[in-house]
N, C-alpha and C positions, 0 to 999 in steps of 0.2 A: 504494500499499500505505500510505496514511497515514492515512486516514479510514474509519472502519466504522460503518456504520449498524447500530442496536443489535440484535443477535442474528439478523440477517438478512442476506442480499445484497441491495443496493440494487435498487430497482425503481421506474420510472416510471409512476404511476397515471394522470397527466394530463400536458397539455402544458407546464404551468408547471413541475411537478416534473421533466419530461424536460428543459427547458432549463436548470434549476439544475444537474442532474446533468451535462449537457454542459458548463458553463460549470466546475463543478468539477473536471472531468476535464481540460480545458486546463491547469488551473493545476498538479494533483498528478499526473497519469498523464503528460502531456507536458512537463512542467516541465524534465526532463533533456535530452531529445532536442531541445528548443526553445533549448538554449544551444550545439549543435553548431555552427551557422554561425561561431560566434566562432573556432573554431581548426581546423575539419576542412578546409576549402579551403586555409588559410595551410599547413597542416603536409602536404597532398597536393602542394603548389607546391615545397616545400623542396629536394627532391633536383634539381630543375631551376634553383634560384635563380643558381648561380654560372655557368653557360652559357648562361642565357637560356632562356625557354619558348617553344615554337612555337605557332602557332595551333591546329593540329591536336591537339595536347596538350592546351590549354585546353579546347577542345570536348570532347575524349574524356573528360578528367576529371570534367567536369560530367557529362555522360552517364552516367559508372560512378556518380556520386553519386545522381544521379535514378533510375536502375533499379536501384540498391542499396536505396533507399527503397521502390521499387515492390514488388521481389520479397521483402524480408525483411520489412519493418514491413507494408505493405499485403497482401500474399498470405499470408505464414505467421502474423504476430500478429493483425491486424485480422480478416481473413476467416476464418482457420481456427482458430488456438489459442484464441480467445476463446469457442469453441463446446466446446472441450476442459476442461470444468470438473468439481469436485467439489463437488456440491450449490450450485453457483453461485460458489463461490470457485476463484480461480486461483492460479498461483505454483508454484514448483519442488517445495516440501514438500506442498504441498496436492495436487498430483497424485501425488506419490510415496506419500502416505498411501493414495489411492484404488487406485493400483496395487499396494500390498502387500497389499491385501484381494483384488483381484480376480485376480491372478497369483502366488500364493504360492510357485510354483516357482522363480521368478527373483528372490527375495527379495535375494540377495546382491548381483548384479549391479545391480538397481534401488537398491538402498540406496547403494551406492557411488557410482553415477550422481547421485542426489539430493543426497546430502551433498556432493559437489564442486560441483555448480551452486549450492547454498546458500552454500558457502564462497567461491566466487567473486563471488556478489552481495554479500555482506557486504565482500569487498575492495573491490568497486565502490562501497560507500557511504564507503569512506576516500578513494578517487581521485577520485570526482566532485566533491566539495568542493572538494578543492585543486586540481584542475585548472580547474573552472569558474570559481571566485572568483578565482584568479590570471589567467584570461584576460581577465575583464572589468575587472579593477582596473589590467592593464597598459595598457588604453585611456587612463589618465591620462597616460602618457608623450607621447601624441599632443597631449594638451591643452596640456602644457608639459614639456621635458624634465627640469624641477626636480623632478617627481615620480618620476623613475626610482629613487631609492635609498630610496623609500618604498612601493613597491609591495608588497614582502614584509612589512614591519610592519602595513601596512594590511590585507592579505589576513589576516594571523594574527589581527589583533585582531577582524575580522569573525567569524572562525572561533570565536574563544574566546567572543564574546558570543552566537553563535548556539547554541553547546552549553550555555552557561550558561543560557538560557532553555527548555530542554528540559522541566525538571522542572514548568514552569507549564503544559504543555500546549500543542496547537497549535490548540485550537479557534477562539481569537479571531483569530489569525494566519491560518489555513487559509480564513476567508472572504473574504481579499483575495487569496488565490492565484491563483484564476481571473480576475478583472478586470485585475489587473497582468500576468499572463502574456497575456492575450488582446490587452492595448495591446502587449506585446512582439512577438507574432505580426504584427500590423497593422503596426508600424513596420518589422519586418523585410520583410514583403511590400512595403510602400509604397518602402522604400529599394531594393529588388530591381527593382521596375517603374519606378522612375526611373532606373535604369543599364542596363536590357536594349537601350533604345535607342541606347546607346554603341556598340555593335556587333551589329546583329540577327542576325549570323552564329551568334550563340551559340545561337539556336532549334534549331539542327540538333543540339543535345544531346539533344532528344527522341528521335531516331533511334537505338536501340541499337547500330547498326552501327558507330558511332564509338566506343562504348565497347570493342567488340570489336577493332576497328582499333588503338586505342590500347594495349591490352595484347599486341597483337600485335608492334606495331612498337617498343614501350618496352623488350622483352625483360626481363630480370631486374630493371631498374630499375622497370618496371611493376607487376611482382609485388610488390616492397618498397612501392611507393605505395599498393598495395591496403591495407596496414595501416591508412594514415592515411585512405584513403576509408571505411573502416569506422567510423570516428569520426562520420560522419554519423547511425549509427543508434544510437549510445550512448542508452541509456535505453528501448529498445523493449521491454526484458523486463518494463519497469514496467506495460506494456498489460497483460500476463497476471497480473501479481501483483496489480493494482488492480482486477480483475475484479469480485470481490465488493463493492467500496466504491462503485462507479458503475454496473454494469450493462453488458452488452454493447452495446446501442444507443446509448446516450450516448457511450460511449468511440469507438463508429465514427463517428457523426456528427460529433464534435469532429475526428476525423482528416481525413475527407473535406471537410467545409466549412471548416475554418480552419487547421489544422496542416500538412498536406501542402502545399496550395496556397501558404502563406507560406514554407516551406522550400525549396520547388522555385523560387519566384519570387526569393528571396534568392540561391540558389546561382547562378540564372542571371544576376542583377544583377552578383554578383561576376566570374562568368566573362567578361561583357560589359566590365566596367571594366578588368580586367587585359589584354583583347584591345586595348582602345583606349589604356590607359596602363599599360604593361609595369612601370613603377616602382611600381606599388601592389601588387606580389605580396607585399611584406614584411609588410603588414597589410591584406588587401583587405576585411574586414568594416568595420573603423572608417573606413578611407578612403571608404567609400561615402556618407559624410555630410559636410556643409559643416564648417567649424571652429567656428561659432557653434552647431551643434549637437552638437558632440562630447561636452562636458559633461554634457547631460542624457541621451544616449544612454548614456554610461558609466554613470550613475546607475541608468538603467533596466536596462542590462545586469547591473550588480552586484545589483539586486533579484531579477532573473530567476534568475540563479545562486544567490543565497540561496535562492530557493523550490525550484529543482531541488536543493540540497544538503538542505534540510529534507525533502524527498520521499524521497530515499535514506535519510536517518537514520531516520526513522520507520518506513521499509521495512524496516531492518535490526531495529529495535525488534520488529515484528510477526514477521519470520522467526525470530528467535531465540526468541519466545515459542512460536512452534509446534515448534520444535525440542525446547524444554523438555517441552512437554506430550507430545509424540511419543516422549519418552525418549531423545534424542539428545545432551541435555545436562543437567547438574544443575540443580536449581531456583534460579534466581537471583531476586532481589527485583524483583517487577513492580508498578509504581506506576500506578494509574488516575487520569487526569487530567481524566475528564469524568464525571459522574454519568450520563449518559444514553447516551453512545457508547463502547462497549467497545474500540473500536479505537484510542482515543487513550490510549496508556500511556507509560511512560518507565520505561526499565532503567538504573539509576545506574551498575552496573559495565560495561555494554555502552557508555553514554554516554561514560565515562570512557576506555575503550579506543579508540572512535573518534576522540575529540579528540585523544589521544595520537598516534594513526596519523597523522591528518591534519596535524598541527603538524610531525610527523617527516618526512614527505613533502614538505612545503612547504620546510623548511629545508635538506634534503637536496639536493633537485633545485632550488630556487631560482626557476625560472620554468614557465610552462605549456608552453614548448617542450621542455624537459628532461623533462617529466613525461607529454608525450602518449603516449609508445612504451609506457609501462606501462598504459595505459588500454585499448588494444585487446586485449590477452590475456584479460583478465577478461571482458570482454563478448563475445568471439568463443566462448570457453570456455563462458560460461553458454548461450549461444543452441545450441552443438551439442550440449549436454546436454540441452536443452528438445526437441530434433529426435529424440533418443533415447527421451525419455520419451513424447513424442508418438507415436512409432511403436508402443510399447507398448500406449498408450492406445486408438488405433484399432483394435489387434488384439484386446484383452482386454476394451474397455468397448463399442465400436462394433462389434465382430464382424467387422472388415474381413478379407478373406483376405490372405495375406502378400504376393502378387502386386500387388494393389490398393494395399496400404498401401506397398510399395517404390517402385511407380510413381509414387504422388503425392509420397512424403517425400524419395527419394533424391535427385532435382536440387537441392532446397533444403539438404540435408544435404552434398551435395558441395560447393556452392557455400559454404556456411558453413566447411568443411574448407579451402578455397582461401584464404578470409579468416584463418582461425587459422594456417594455415601462413605467409602473409606475415606475420602479427603476431609469429610465434616467432622470426622473424630480428631482431626488436628485443629479444630477451631480456637481450642484453649493455648494451642502453641504457636500461634500466629495465623491461623485460617480466618479469624475474625478481620482481619486488615480488608481483603477484598470485599468482605460481605458488608463491612461499615462502608466502604467507600462506594461499592454499587448503590447502597441503599441512600446515601447522600447524593448521587448524581441523579439516581432516579427521581428523589426529591425535588430536585432543581427542576429537572425537565417537567415533571408533572405539574408543579408550580407555575411554570412559565406558560405552558399549554393553558392551564385553567385561567390563570389571570389575564391572559390575552383574550380569551373567550369572554370572560367577565366585562374586560374594557370594550369590547367590540358592542357588546349587548349595551352598556351603558352609554356609548356615544351614539349607538343607532336609534335611540330614542329621539335624538334630537337631529337626524338625518332629514334633508329634503330631497324629494326624488328629481333627479338631473332634468328630466323632460320639462317639468313644471317651472324649475328654475330657469331653464333657458327661455321658456315662453315669457316668463315674468320680466325678465331683464332686457328682452329684445322688444317688448312692448313699449311702443314711444309714448312717454309721458314726463312730465317736468321732475320726476324722481329718479328717472333713468340715470345711471352712472356715466361719467365721462369716458369716452372711448379714445384710448392712447394708442399710438403706433407700436408695432412689435409683437411677438408672441410669448404667450405665458403658458408653462408647462406646469399643472398641479398633479403631484403624486398623491394618490390614495389607493386604498386596498379594496374599495366597494365601488366598482365603475359606474352603478346605477344611480348612485348617490351624489349629490353634490359635494365635493371636498370641503371640509370645515375650513380649511386654509382660504378657500375661495370665497367663501362667505364672509370671513374676518377680512378680506381684502377690500370687499366691497363697503363692508360696514364701517371701515375704519379710514381707507383712502378714497372710497367713491369713485373708483376708477375700473375700467373693465378694457382688457386688451383687445386689440383688432383681431387677434387670432387665438384662440384657447383651446389646450390640449388637456384633456381629462387623461393621466398617464396612469397604468396599473402593470405593475410588475409581478408576474407569477413564476412560481417555481414548479416545473412538471416533474411527475414520478418517474421521471428517466433520468439517466445519467447525463445526456447531452441533448440540446436541441438544434437541429441542422439550421443553417444562416437562414436558408428560405423560408422555415418555419418560425423565424423569430418574431415577427410582429404581424400584428393585425389592426389597419386603420380604417375607423369608419368616421365618416362625415355626418355630424348631427344637424348642423346648420351652416349658415355663411361664416359664423363667427366660432363655432364650437366642433371639435373632433374629438373622437375617443381613440387613443392608442393603447394597445395591449402588448406588452413585450414579454416573451416567455424565455425562460433559461432552464437549463437542467440542472440537477442539485451537484452536478461536478463541474458545471460552468462557473467561469468568473462572470459575476452579474455586472457588468460594465455597461451601463446605461449610454455614456457618451459614445462609445464606440458603436453600439446598436443603432443610435439615432442617425450617426454618420452614415451607417447602411440603408436607413431609411430615405434619408436624401437622395441617395444613388437610385432608389426605386420611385422617386417622385414626390417625397413628402418635403413640400417646400418650407424651409425655415433658415434663418442667418443666426448662428450661433453668438453674434455679437448683439444682436437685437432681440435675443431670446432671455427669459428669465425664468428660473426654476422655484417654484413657490412649495415650501416645505412647513409643515406644522411641527412645532416643538411642544409636547405636552408635559408639564410637570403634574405628578401623580402625587395625591394626597389620600392619606388612609380614611377609610370609612367603615367603621365597625359593623354596619348594616349592608356591606357589599355584598355578602354571601361567601367571603373567603374568611377563614379563621384569622385571628389577628396575627399570629406568628407567620401565616402564609402572605397575607397582605403585607406586612414589612418586609418578607423576603423577596417577594415580587417585585416591589418598588426598588429595593436594592439590586435586584438583578436587571431591571430597567436601566438603573443608573451606570452599569458596566457597559453598556451596549455602544457601540462606536456610532459616531455621526452619520446619519444617511448620506450625507454629501460624499464623504470618505468611501463608505461601503459600496456606493452605487457610482462611484468615480465620476460623478458631476463635476462640471466646472466652477471651482469654488469663487470666482468672481462674479457668477451668474445667478447665485443662489440667494433667494430672500427667505428669511425665516420668520413666522409669526406664531407666538408662543399662545397657549391656553393651559387653564388649570382644570384638571379632570380628577373628581372624587371617585376613590374606587375603594 
């Protein structure tokens, strides 16, 4: 979800472009899941560390990991969900936007599921950098124990620098993502191959019977261990979110040709090494390497974790932008860091919030071992949400029968529920973090939607139908407003009603422009709107016209650029004689508004964080006139 090709989902038109997209997906799509071997097997072994681990338990754990990768990543995401797209775009909110259009009867349920999935993903964007970078830098302790006290400061410094460069854009850095991550996967795979020979009995892990036997014999401990096993698929949801950036086939090719083999080989190598050297269970990944290679591997691992962190950070930027355009959050400042690629964006407020969250997690938990339990809850929760929305997708978009959809998705859904249940046992050990964060973000989104609805209902009582207003002002009388030359564009969300700012302009200034345009900006529930479908212009009278601009939820809402396009198509106006009229509302609390007092305060505070519409819609600042009004809500 980090790189977006300009205004359209990525497509490979030739072999060279296909290979470029495949290499790019290795770095961006699989950067997160590629760091899982640093800690997944180690955390799964932890419950057995005190009493020693049996051979059958090691083989069973590796079997669980390989088959979890097979069932959830390969079957669910790579082979199935990559086909469930919204005009080539994937991700929770993209799918939600499509379903809200296709199945309006279930709007409330799908809205709750969608924003919960989005909230869990953003929570992941805080936990992933903290956990991944800590895991990599902790390898320095094996180079020399002298680094023990410096792991946390070094990790925090890396995070501060990473977030500090976000405003410069990821274009230059992302070109290195693929090659560096490719080297990382090749090194992991080679390390695994080098150690599989330590004990060839580990190859029995390909038999799923060992995974089932492990769970059967381990009892409750085995159920708890599932929470750690699920760490092997962290980052799998990025497969779906990045669909529009690289395309289905390059993502699939990267998985089957590079990522899955490297992960499987590395886990097999870690398992074989622990079978032959039980003392290696303290940190099986880094102990796979000879002492002379430790420092280079730690540096490479740190680079890989920075790439994984970058992927989820910019993924969070993209998801928040979708939420803003779909009306789930107020308009935050969105900076575009590339002149050609609309997916490269930077949200200062979100960047600051993520950095704060990452640093708090690092210093509160102190180590990757302590932070790992917090990770599983957000990932499993997001995947369960994906399965729920996928069921709705195949029912209402692909028109599958309820029986077929249930037979296909229920096994995966139940498997993920088991993993979610296992992770919920870690709530007291840190699993509460993503739950608290998701609950807070859901409250914000719910409050914003609810507050906007109440605000519209409140202002609607004072609305004047546009046709009646036009008839009144164009009627010749001694009270008619003075007509002045030029064009006035009035922004409004309700095109059939007279904009309040137009009423205020006549009331206070007693003037009417020669040409008046009622402008409505709508966000479609598709990622991109073609330029030919961007606008509809309707002439209402000699002085009044109605203009509707349409953008996709992945488009840059650049009104100035869209109006320039309208000029080419015959909408005649001169920018230097055109004024844009905006209404600025000051919200005042009203205990009788219908919102609880706490939600009233929260909505007003959220409204205060929104960016000025002039900046958000890229209006020419020297042509904007704002008229204020006070609204009690």
